[in-house]
N, C-alpha and C positions, 0 to 999 in steps of 0.2 A: 793904697798900693805900697808895698815895702820896697826898699832899695835893693834887697837881695833877690827880688823877683827878676831883675835884669841880669843877674850873674850867669845863670845857665844859658840863656840865649846868646850872650856875648861869648861865652866859651864855645858854644856850638859854631858861632860865626868864625871865630879864630881858628878852630879846628878845620872847618870847611875850607877856609882860605889856605891853610897850610897843606891840606890834602890836594887841593887844586894846583897849587904851585909845585908840589912834589910830582903830581901826575904830568905836568908840563915838562919838568926836567927828565923824568923817567922815559917818557915817550920820545922826546927829542934825542936823548942819549942812546936809546935802543935803535932808533932809526938812522941817525947820522953821527953818533959819537959825542963824547963829552965836550970836545973843543967846539963843535958846531953849536951845541946847546948853550955853552957859555957865551959865545960870540953873539948868538941870536938874542939872548937875554940882555947882554950889554947894549945891543943896538936898539932893542924895543922894550926895555924895562918899564917905561912909563905906561905902555899899553898893557903889558902883562900884570903889573902891580895894580893898575886901575881895575882890570877885569877880576882879578883875584879878590881885591877888597870889596868890590861890588857884589861878587858872589857870596862872600862871607856875610855882608850886611843882609843880603836877601835870605840866607839861611837863618841868621839870627832873628830877623823879623818873623820869618815863618814859624820858627819854634816858639817865639813869644806869642804870636797870635793863636797858635794851636793850643798853647797852655791856657790862654784866656778863654778860648772856646770850650775847653773841657770843664772849667770851673765857673763859668758865668752863664748868662742867659743867651749868649750868642749862638748862632747856628754853626755847628762844627762842619756841616756839609759844605757851606760856602767857603770856609777857610781851606778845606781839603781840596775842593775843585779848583779854586783860584791858585792855591799853592802848587798843585800838581801841574797846572797849565804853565805857571811861571817857571817851575823847575824844568819842565820839558823844553821850554823856549831857551832857557839858559844853557842846558846841555847841548842843544842843537847848535848854539853859537860855537 
């Protein structure tokens, strides 16, 4: 396995984290204003950052496993079903 096999999944994870954090700020700003979004983030940053990083790790692992399933002898169906279930659970949070 090459070291650059990890680059794309890491980039997908970072992008997913950034999008989730952006969605957090957009939704709070639209609902209650920028000042509220800022104060909520300041008060609960450790929860928000932990959830965001966890989501990014999950997306990175999912893209890595999906890539392995496409090029190896593994079953792509198992990765798809477990990934879809995990993604659905994360979105419902």
